C-alpha positions as CSV (number, residue, x, y, z in Angstrom):
1,M,3.5,172.1,25.2
2,A,4.7,175.2,23.4
3,N,3.6,178.6,24.6
4,I,1.7,179.8,21.5
5,R,-0.8,182.6,21.4
6,T,-3.8,181.4,19.5
7,H,-7.3,182.7,18.6
8,Y,-8.6,180.4,21.4
9,D,-6.5,182.3,23.9
10,N,-7.8,185.6,22.5
11,L,-11.4,184.5,23.1
12,K,-10.5,182.7,26.4
13,V,-12.0,179.4,25.3
14,A,-10.7,175.9,25.1
15,R,-9.6,174.4,21.8
16,N,-12.4,171.9,21.8
17,A,-15.1,174.6,22.6
18,P,-18.2,174.2,20.4
19,V,-19.4,177.1,18.2
20,N,-22.1,178.3,20.7
21,I,-19.4,178.7,23.4
22,I,-17.2,180.6,21.1
23,K,-20.1,182.9,20.1
24,A,-21.0,183.5,23.8
25,A,-17.4,184.3,24.7
26,Y,-17.1,186.8,21.8
27,K,-20.3,188.6,23.0
28,A,-19.1,188.8,26.5
29,L,-15.7,190.2,25.4
30,W,-17.5,192.6,23.1
31,Q,-19.6,194.0,25.9
32,T,-16.5,194.3,28.2
33,Y,-14.2,196.0,25.7
34,H,-16.7,198.1,23.7
35,P,-15.1,201.6,23.3
36,D,-18.1,203.3,24.8
37,K,-18.0,201.1,27.9
38,F,-14.3,200.2,28.5
39,Q,-12.7,202.3,31.3
40,G,-9.1,201.7,30.0
41,G,-9.2,204.1,27.1
42,K,-10.8,204.2,23.7
43,E,-7.6,203.3,21.8
44,E,-6.9,200.3,24.0
45,A,-10.5,199.1,23.6
46,E,-10.3,199.4,19.9
47,R,-7.0,197.4,19.8
48,I,-8.5,194.6,21.9
49,M,-11.8,194.5,19.9
50,K,-9.8,194.3,16.7
51,I,-8.0,191.2,18.0
52,V,-11.2,189.6,19.4
53,T,-13.2,190.2,16.2
54,A,-10.5,188.7,14.1
55,S,-10.3,185.6,16.3
56,Y,-14.0,185.2,16.3
57,A,-14.1,185.4,12.5
58,V,-11.5,182.6,12.3
59,L,-13.1,180.3,14.9
60,S,-16.7,180.7,13.8
61,D,-16.0,179.3,10.4
62,P,-15.2,175.5,10.4
63,V,-12.7,175.7,7.5
64,T,-10.6,178.6,8.8
65,R,-10.8,177.1,12.3
66,A,-9.4,173.8,10.9
67,K,-6.6,175.7,9.2
68,H,-5.8,177.5,12.5
69,D,-5.8,174.2,14.3
70,A,-3.3,172.8,11.8
71,W,-1.1,175.9,12.2
72,I,-1.1,175.3,16.0
73,L,0.0,171.8,15.5
74,E,2.9,172.9,13.2
75,Q,4.1,175.4,15.8
76,E,3.9,172.9,18.6
77,A,5.8,170.3,16.6
78,K,8.7,172.7,16.2
79,T,9.1,173.0,19.9
80,S,8.2,169.5,21.1
81,Q,9.2,166.0,20.0
82,Q,6.4,164.3,21.7
83,N,3.7,162.6,19.6
84,E,0.2,163.9,19.8
85,K,-1.9,161.9,22.3
86,P,-5.5,163.0,22.1
87,E,-7.1,163.4,25.5
88,Y,-10.5,162.0,24.9
89,S,-11.5,162.5,28.5
90,E,-11.3,166.3,28.0
91,I,-14.3,166.2,25.7
92,K,-17.2,165.3,28.0
93,N,-20.2,163.6,26.3
94,S,-18.3,163.7,22.9
95,S,-19.1,161.5,20.0
96,E,-15.9,159.6,20.6
97,Q,-16.8,158.7,24.2
98,Q,-20.2,157.6,23.0
99,F,-18.4,155.6,20.3
100,H,-16.2,153.7,22.9
101,K,-19.1,153.2,25.3
102,R,-21.3,151.7,22.5
103,A,-18.5,149.5,21.2
104,Y,-17.9,148.1,24.7
105,E,-21.6,147.4,25.1
106,H,-21.5,145.0,22.1
107,K,-23.5,147.4,19.9
108,N,-22.6,147.3,16.2
109,Y,-21.7,150.2,14.1
110,S,-22.7,150.6,10.4
111,E,-20.7,152.5,7.8
112,E,-23.3,155.2,7.9
113,D,-22.8,155.5,11.7
114,L,-19.1,156.2,11.3
115,Y,-19.7,158.8,8.5
116,E,-22.3,160.5,10.8
117,I,-19.7,160.8,13.6
118,A,-17.1,162.3,11.3
119,G,-19.7,164.7,9.8
120,N,-20.9,165.8,13.2
121,E,-17.3,166.7,14.1
122,I,-17.0,168.9,11.0
123,S,-20.3,170.7,11.7
124,S,-19.5,171.2,15.4
125,G,-15.9,172.3,14.8
126,M,-14.7,169.5,17.2
127,V,-12.4,168.0,14.7
128,K,-9.3,165.8,15.4
129,Q,-6.4,168.2,14.9
130,G,-4.0,165.6,13.6
131,I,-6.5,164.2,11.0
132,M,-7.4,167.7,9.9
133,A,-3.8,168.6,9.4
134,K,-3.3,165.6,7.2
135,A,-6.5,166.5,5.2
136,L,-5.1,170.0,4.7
137,V,-1.8,168.6,3.4
138,E,-3.4,166.0,1.1
139,T,-5.8,168.6,-0.4
140,N,-3.2,171.4,-0.6
141,G,-5.6,173.5,1.4
142,D,-8.4,173.3,-1.1
143,D,-11.4,174.6,0.9
144,K,-13.8,172.6,-1.3
145,N,-12.2,169.2,-0.6
146,I,-10.9,169.6,3.0
147,A,-14.1,168.6,4.8
148,A,-14.7,165.6,2.5
149,R,-11.1,164.3,2.9
150,Y,-11.3,164.8,6.7
151,I,-14.4,162.6,6.8
152,Q,-12.7,159.9,4.8
153,L,-9.6,159.9,7.0
154,R,-11.7,160.1,10.1
155,V,-13.8,157.1,9.1
156,M,-10.7,155.0,8.5
157,A,-9.4,156.0,11.9
158,L,-12.7,155.1,13.6
159,K,-12.7,151.7,11.9
160,T,-9.2,151.1,13.3
161,E,-10.2,152.3,16.7
162,L,-13.4,150.2,16.7
163,L,-11.3,147.1,15.9
164,K,-9.0,148.0,18.8
165,V,-11.9,148.5,21.2
166,I,-13.5,145.1,20.1
167,N,-10.1,143.4,20.5
168,D,-9.6,144.9,24.0
169,R,-13.1,143.9,25.0
170,E,-12.5,140.3,23.8
171,M,-9.2,140.2,25.7
172,E,-10.9,141.3,28.9
173,T,-13.7,138.7,28.4
174,E,-11.1,136.0,27.8
175,Q,-9.1,136.9,30.9
176,F,-12.3,136.9,33.0
177,Y,-13.2,133.4,31.7
178,I,-9.7,132.1,32.3
179,Q,-9.6,133.4,35.9
180,E,-13.0,131.8,36.5
181,L,-11.9,128.4,35.1
182,T,-8.6,128.6,37.0
183,S,-10.4,129.1,40.3
184,L,-12.4,125.9,39.4
185,G,-9.1,124.0,39.2
186,C,-8.9,123.9,35.4
187,K,-5.7,124.2,33.2
188,I,-6.0,126.4,30.1
189,S,-3.7,126.6,27.1
190,S,-4.2,128.4,23.8
191,N,-2.7,128.7,20.3
192,I,-3.3,130.8,17.2
193,S,-3.6,129.2,13.7
194,M,-1.1,130.9,11.5
195,I,-3.2,130.1,8.4
196,W,-6.6,131.1,9.6
197,K,-5.5,133.6,12.2
198,T,-8.0,132.1,14.7
199,K,-7.5,131.3,18.3
200,K,-8.2,128.0,20.0
201,W,-8.3,127.0,23.6
202,K,-7.7,123.7,25.3
203,I,-9.2,123.3,28.8
204,T,-8.4,120.4,31.1
205,T,-10.7,120.2,34.1
206,K,-9.9,119.1,37.6
207,Q,-11.5,115.7,36.7
208,N,-9.2,115.5,33.6
209,E,-11.9,116.1,31.1
210,V,-10.7,117.9,28.0
211,F,-12.6,120.6,26.1
212,E,-11.4,122.3,22.9
213,L,-13.0,125.7,22.2
214,T,-12.9,127.9,19.1
215,K,-15.2,130.7,20.3
216,L,-15.3,132.9,23.4
217,D,-19.1,132.3,23.8
218,E,-18.3,128.6,24.3
219,F,-16.5,129.3,27.6
220,Q,-19.6,129.8,29.7
221,S,-21.0,126.3,29.1
222,V,-17.7,124.8,30.2
223,I,-17.7,127.0,33.3
224,N,-21.3,125.9,34.1
225,H,-20.2,122.2,33.6
226,C,-17.2,122.7,36.0
227,K,-19.4,124.4,38.6
228,Q,-21.9,121.5,38.4
229,K,-19.0,119.0,38.9
230,E,-17.7,121.0,41.8
231,Y,-21.2,120.9,43.4
232,E,-21.5,117.2,42.8
233,E,-18.1,116.6,44.5
234,K,-19.1,118.6,47.5
235,K,-22.5,116.8,47.6
236,A,-20.8,113.4,47.5
237,L,-18.4,114.4,50.3
238,D,-21.4,115.4,52.4
239,Y,-23.2,112.1,51.7
240,I,-20.1,110.1,52.6
241,Q,-19.6,112.1,55.8
242,E,-23.2,111.4,56.8
243,L,-22.9,107.7,56.0
244,T,-19.6,107.6,58.0
245,N,-21.5,109.1,61.0
246,L,-23.9,106.2,60.6
247,G,-21.1,103.7,61.0
248,C,-20.7,102.9,57.3
249,A,-17.4,102.5,55.4
250,V,-17.4,104.1,51.9
251,T,-14.9,103.6,49.1
252,S,-15.0,104.7,45.5
253,S,-13.5,103.5,42.2
254,G,-13.4,104.5,38.5
255,K,-13.0,107.9,36.8
256,D,-15.3,110.8,37.3
257,T,-17.6,110.0,34.5
258,E,-17.8,106.3,35.5
259,K,-17.4,106.6,39.2
260,K,-18.8,103.9,41.5
261,W,-19.2,103.7,45.3
262,K,-19.1,100.7,47.6
263,I,-20.8,101.1,51.0
264,V,-20.5,98.6,53.8
265,T,-23.1,99.4,56.5
266,K,-22.7,99.0,60.2
267,Q,-24.5,95.7,60.0
268,N,-22.0,94.5,57.3
269,E,-24.4,94.8,54.4
270,V,-22.7,95.7,51.1
271,L,-24.4,98.3,48.8
272,K,-23.1,99.4,45.4
273,L,-24.0,102.8,43.9
274,T,-23.4,104.3,40.4
275,K,-25.3,107.6,40.7
276,L,-25.1,110.5,43.2
277,D,-28.9,110.6,43.6
278,E,-28.9,107.1,45.0
279,F,-27.1,108.2,48.2
280,Q,-30.1,109.7,49.9
281,S,-32.1,106.4,49.7
282,V,-29.1,104.5,51.2
283,I,-28.9,107.1,54.0
284,D,-32.6,106.7,54.8
285,Y,-32.2,102.9,54.7
286,C,-29.3,103.0,57.1
287,L,-31.3,105.3,59.5
288,V,-34.1,102.7,59.6
289,C,-31.6,99.8,60.2
290,L,-30.0,101.8,63.0
291,K,-33.3,102.4,64.6
292,Y,-34.1,98.7,64.6
293,E,-30.6,97.8,65.8
294,K,-31.1,100.0,68.8
295,L,-34.5,98.6,69.5
296,F,-33.3,95.0,69.2
297,D,-30.2,95.8,71.3
298,S,-32.5,97.0,74.1
299,H,-34.2,93.6,74.1
300,G,-31.0,91.6,74.1
301,Y,-30.8,90.9,70.3
302,L,-27.8,91.4,68.0
303,L,-28.7,92.5,64.4
304,E,-26.5,91.6,61.5
305,C,-26.7,91.2,57.8
306,N,-26.8,87.6,56.4
307,K,-24.6,87.6,53.3
308,N,-25.7,84.2,52.1
309,G,-29.1,82.5,51.7
310,V,-32.6,83.8,51.3
311,F,-32.9,85.6,54.6
312,K,-31.3,89.0,54.5
313,W,-31.2,89.8,58.2
314,I,-30.6,87.7,61.3
315,I,-31.0,88.6,65.0
316,A,-29.7,86.5,67.8
317,D,-30.3,86.7,71.5
318,F,-27.7,86.2,74.3
319,I,-28.4,82.4,74.4
320,G,-28.0,81.9,70.7
321,S,-31.6,81.8,69.6
322,K,-32.0,83.3,66.1
323,K,-34.6,84.7,63.9
324,A,-34.3,85.6,60.3
325,F,-36.0,88.2,58.1
326,R,-36.3,88.5,54.3
327,N,-36.7,92.3,54.3
328,I,-37.3,95.4,56.3
329,D,-41.0,94.9,56.4
330,E,-40.6,91.5,58.2
331,M,-38.2,93.1,60.6
332,A,-40.6,96.0,61.2
333,A,-43.4,93.5,62.0
334,F,-41.2,91.7,64.6
335,A,-40.1,95.1,66.1
336,K,-43.8,96.0,66.4
337,N,-44.4,92.9,68.6
338,L,-41.4,93.9,70.7
339,K,-42.9,97.3,71.3
340,N,-46.5,95.9,71.8
341,P,-46.2,92.3,73.1
342,T,-49.3,90.1,72.8
343,N,-48.5,88.0,75.8
């Protein structure tokens, strides 16, 4: 940055200082360097006050201040080849920060909103120096047209900036969704239509389901679908582990959307399932069978499933005597007699 003495330096204020700060600085300096109060001599006080007064006259008027800002830019350009990079963070609570915040919060701007931002910058003196310099050049320094041209140029710049903010926000959202889907085992590819300039995504899930999306707001439903599938897979594994602990053998077949399970119980009964919510009833059924198997075993009977004929269950004692049951209820009645013999 070039070492240029400016009216801001004379008043000891920042370049983006609002009018009320400039006025307060001028009053403070006036009280300090007033010829009747300054201890350094009357001539020195008058010299300093002349500089301070001239600087205040320039900076208190938006038009002359804008011209001074343009002059500063020209002087800096002569000594530096670096492009101007506005430091938005230096202007706390500025309209531009509010602009960015609102854009990231998905709040829309109307044409009137953008003109209001540009107009407020003119009235507060917090103009963008590069844009004001361009307005000065394009109007040939015509005081009547400078402000209007600045507003036009500023609105165009705000529209460009708004588009960039929205694009950045959409890119962040897209990356978030892609990371979420990747963590769920999905593969994602995308392409952009050269004709319509629109983006499309192809998502292949862990279960080889394919989704084709054209809008970002469609991602969440796919994420929810994948999470549901992940939950179902985990639930199925839990059910299978529980059945295995009960002495069952479980196998599966078919694709995810048409998956089927075959369960062979400890008593060699074969059960076939097509839905996840059927598992719990099978587990309950196996627990009942296991209970009766232990009871019969304690009385010297062997329980097994009869794969043929009307009778579903058969028990045989150690000498080969058998008894058959059509269902669990008949088995329960027999078990009751074992627990409470009548003889």
